[in-house]
Every structure is written in structure tokens, then in C-alpha cells.
C-alpha positions, 0 to 999 in steps of 0.5 A: 697160615697168611699171605701179604699182597701188594695190591694195585687196580687193571682196569679199575679191578682190584688185584694182590700179588705176592710181596716176595715176588716183587722187586721193585715198582716204577713210574711209567716210562716209555717201553720200546716194542718188539717185532713177533711178540705176543699183543699182550707185551707191551715192550721192552725197558731199560732197568739200571741196564737189564732189558725188563720186559713189560707186560700188559696186565690190561691186555693179558688178562683179555680185557684189550690194550692199556692205554698208559699214561703217566699215571700209569706204573710198573709193577716189577715182579722176579720168579727165579730167574724172570723179572718182568714190568707188569703195567698197573694202573696205581698201586694201592696198600699192602694187605695180609690176608688169611689163606683160608679167607681166598675162595676159588674162582668157578671154571668160566669154560675153554679159554679160560683166564681163571688160570692165572687167579689163586683166590678171590677175597672180599676186602673192604667193599671190593673183591680181591683178584691174587694173581697166580704169577707162575701162571701169569708168567710162565716161563713160555710167555713170551712166545705166548703159550705161558 
């Protein structure tokens, strides 16, 4: 079995997301901050009349707030009725991976962020982290519980 993934970078690390979850890739646009949201919610954006929450993927992964520039992109993802945007540095390629090539990351402790990762796979001379979108933007994500 294989998986088709869009690859992108956050904090110079290579990530992948299943192409089926990606609705579109947009150029960076300003967001409106909202009070009371977790630090990884950069704000809200207007997507053709739909208010879309924008997640700072670097902050969500515990790597600090992204200092966005016009070079950044927003990957719009959809899980069922939930749509959100993910701030990324660059969008790279479409890759196809054999499911068997994914290796599970080792558990790293109590505040383990590896639940966000489906697996790791070598791509060229780099390591690709395949994101688990359900864990990353779970149903309680806006309240900071997901």
C-alpha cells in the first residue's frame, strides 16, 4: 500500500501530509488574531466568505511562534466538516511512499508530541515526518485540548 503526500517545510524540517486532506495551497495573507485562543492559533482568515482558523504549525509542534513573511504559505486542510489553514515555510513536492517504509518515532516522554507523527521515512538525504492530521487538528483543537 502506498501514500501520496505533499511535502513542505516548517523550521527547516521536512513534513508530509496526505494529499487527500489538502483542499488548496494559498499564498500568505494576514490573519485576524482572536482573544482567548491557544498560542498556536495565529488567527482567522477569510477564504472566499468562509472564516478559516489558521494554525501556526511551528508553534503547534512546540518550536515557537513563526515570524511570517510573504514567502510563507498556508496549506488549507479539511477533515470532515473541519477546515483549517496551516502556516508553512515552503511547499515542496508530491511524493509517494510505501506504507511499509514508515517507521514509528520513539516515545519521548510525558509531554510527547510524537502523537502528531504517523511515521518517519527517508526522502533523499533528509528525514520526512508524516503528520497525523487527526491528532494535529483534533475536534477540540480550538480550545487547546486537541
